[in-house]
N, C-alpha and C positions, 0 to 999 in steps of 0.2 A: 889032676889038671886044675889050677885054679880056674878063676872066672876069666880072668884077661887072655889067659891062652885058649880057652873054649873062644871067643870073642875073635880072637886072632885066625884061628884054625878055621871058623865059619866064615869069618871076613877074605880069606885067602881062596876058600871052596867057592863061594860067591862069585870072586873076581875070576876066578879061573873057569867057571862057567857061563860068566857071562863074556868073558873071550873069547869061548870057544862058540858061541852063538853068533859074536862078531864075525867070526873066521868063516864060518859056513855060512852067513847069510852073504857075505860079500865075494863067495865062489861059486855063486848060485850061476846056472846058466844065464845068458843074456837073450835077451829076447830077439837078436837079430839088430839087422843095419835097419837105420831111419828110412822110411820112404822118401826118396826124394819130390819136390812138386812135379817133376818128369814124370816120373813112375805114376804119380798120383791123374799124370793128364792121360800118360798111357790108359791104365786102367780104365779109365771114364771114357774114351772113346771109341773103344772096340764095341764095334755092334753093326748092325742094319738102323740106318738112318734117314728116316723120311723130310723132307724139305718143300717149301712152297719156291714157286718160281718168280718169284717179285725182285730178286736180285741177278735175273739171267734179262738178257736183251731179249724185248718184244717180239722180233719175230721169231728166235728161237723158241720161247716160253711158249708160244700159240702151238708148236709142234711138239711141246713134251706136258703128259699130264703124271701127276703123282710120282714125281723123280725120288730116288732113294741113291744111296752109297752105301757098301759095307766096307768097314774099315777093320783090317789086322793089324798086328804088331808081331814084331818079333826083334828084341832084345829093345835100342831106342830108334827102333826104323817104325815109322806106321805103313800103311799102304791102304789106298781104297781103291775100291771099283765100282764104276757106274751101273746100276742096274741095268737090265736087258728087255725090260718090258714099256718103261716108261718113253722111250725116244730120247732121251738122256745121251745114252751111247751112241748115238749118232753124231755126238758133237765131240763129246768127251770120253775116255775109257778109262781112266782113272789116274790115279798117280800115288807119290811117295814123296815123305817128309823125314826129316831127322828131331826129336822131341830131346833136347839137353838137359843135363841133370836140373838146372833151373829154371824148368819150363820154357824156355826160348826154343823157337824153331827154326831149324834151318837144313838148307840142303833140299829145297821143295822144287819137285817136276809135276805138270800136271801133261799130261797124255790127249792131244787131240786124237778123234777116230780118223783111221787112215784115209777114208773117203770123204772125210768131211770137208776139205779143202780151207779148212783153219789153222793157223799158225798162232802158237801159244806164247805169250810174252809175260814177264813181271808178275809170275805166279806168287803168291803169299799166302801163308795159312797162319792163324793166330788160334789157341785154344786154351781152356782152361775146364776144371772140372766140370762146369757148366754148360760149355759153347763150344762148337768149332765153327771156324769161318774159314772158306777156301776163297780166295780172290784170285783173277787172272785176267788178262787182257788177250781179245782174240782178234785176229785181222784175217780177211780172205787173203789164200795164194791163189786162188784162180777166179772163175766169175760168180762164187756165191754171195750171195748178200744177206742171209739168213745168221747167225749168231755172231754177226761182227760185234764187237765192244765189249764193254767191263763185265765180267761177269760176278756176282758174291755169291756162293752158296753158303747160308746162315744157316745152321743147325742148333738147335736146342736141346743139351744132351740131358735135359730130367724128365 
């Protein structure tokens, strides 16, 4: 075999090896789907979170001590439950909302305690990987005076 043929055989062999490496690398298993902003938020909000009473109407805040909520998720739905020891559950028992893939939040509901005499309206939730904010208005359905007004539960997730 002359030198030109040896070079051609060697070049062909190297090209074949390089081609096999490219094919093998291109066929590796994918890492899976990319996590959406909604997925990141759902992951960040799970847990039991304490917060201050500065966003709660004064008359209700005076009756609440060291409030917290516990947040769980299932699919794109998040549920929160008020703790039973701070007095928060005398006003609200919890709520539910949906976190969309883009991180926006819809289908928000906040539940008043059955004997609270409060009617909840205009509930909103905003969330990021660092903060969860639940806001709503409460009006009296009976003679109750405390707990009336705009509530904002602002939780730092850090």
